[in-house]
N, C-alpha and C positions, 0 to 999 in steps of 0.2 A: 504493500500500500504506500510506503514511503516513496518508492520509485515513481508511482503514478502521480503523487502529489508534487514531486520535484518537476516532472514533466509539465504538469498543469501550471505551476507557478512560472517556470521558465517560458512556457508557451504564451502565457498571458502577457508577460513583460515584452516578449519578442513581438507579439502581434500589435500591442499598443505602440511600441517603439517604431515599428515599421509604418504604421498608420500616421503617426505624428510627423516622422521625418519625411515621408513621401508627400504628405499634405503640404508641409512647409516648402518643399522643393517645388511642387506644382504651383503653389501660390507665387513663388518668386520667379520661376522660369517659364511658366505657362505649361499648357498640356498638349502642344503640337507634337512633342516628342516625349517618350516615356522617361524623362530625366529622373523622376522620383524613384521608379522601380530600378532603373539602372544604378543609381547611387546606393540604394538599399542592397542590391545584389553585390556590388563591388565592395561595399563596406562589410557585408556579411562574409564574403570571401576572405577579406583581410582578418576579420575577427576569428573565423574558423581556422585560418592558418596559424595565428598566434596561439589560440587555445589548444588546437590539436598538437602543436609542437610542445607546449607546456605540459600537456598530458602524456604524450608518447615518448618524447625525448628527455624531458626534464623531470618527469614523474611528479609534477607539482600540483596536479589536480587529482583529487580522490575520485573514485568511480561515481559517487553521488554528485560531485561538482561537475564532472564531465556530462552527466545526464542532465543536470539543471541548465548548464550554460551552452553546451554544444548541441545536444539533441533538442532540449526544450526551447531555450531562447533563440538560438540561431536557426533551428528548424522552423520556427514560427516567423522569425524576422525575415528570412530570405525565401520568398515564395517564387520559385522558378516558374510556376504556372502563370503567374501574372506577366512575367517577361514574355513567355510564349504567346499568350493571348494578345498582348499589346503589339507584338511584332506582327502577328497574323492580321490584326486590325489595320496596321499601317499598310500591309500588303493589299488588303481588301480595299483600302482607300486610295490605292494607286501610289502610295508613298514608298516605292520599292527601295530607293536610295536610303531613306531614313530607316527602313526596316533592316537593311543589311548593315547600316551603320550601328544600329542598336545591337545586332547580333555580334558584330565585330568587337565593339567596345566592351560589351558585357562579358564576352567569353575571353578574348585575348587580354584585355586589361584586367579582368577578373583573375585570370591565371597569374598575371604579373604581380598583382597586389597580394594574392595568396602567397606567392614566393617571398614577397617582402615581409609578410606576416611570419612566415617560417623563419626567415633570416633574423627578424627581431626576436622571435621566440627563442631561437637558438643562442642569441647573444644577451639575453636577460640574466 
């Protein structure tokens, strides 16, 4: 039961954080391009990189903290399905260049910031 509670708490904070951050970005940058989801996904990649490294290489996260932070918080914070849906909507609206830009930036830059997170996690 403790594990389920940790997932629920982490998931609740991840969901609310995702909503607040993406809403703030959309208010600032507009909604012509999925900047909010892209930022959330990139930030989520970075956070997962740091936390996974702290857990797997540095052994600094207990199994319960890993469950709370990586699976609960990050799992709810980074919703890849929103990325796919928004990309599909850009394609449907004839915004092929923006759709491919969204895919490229989210995946390639996401991988790069994950590696940055791993680097930082290894050097803490």
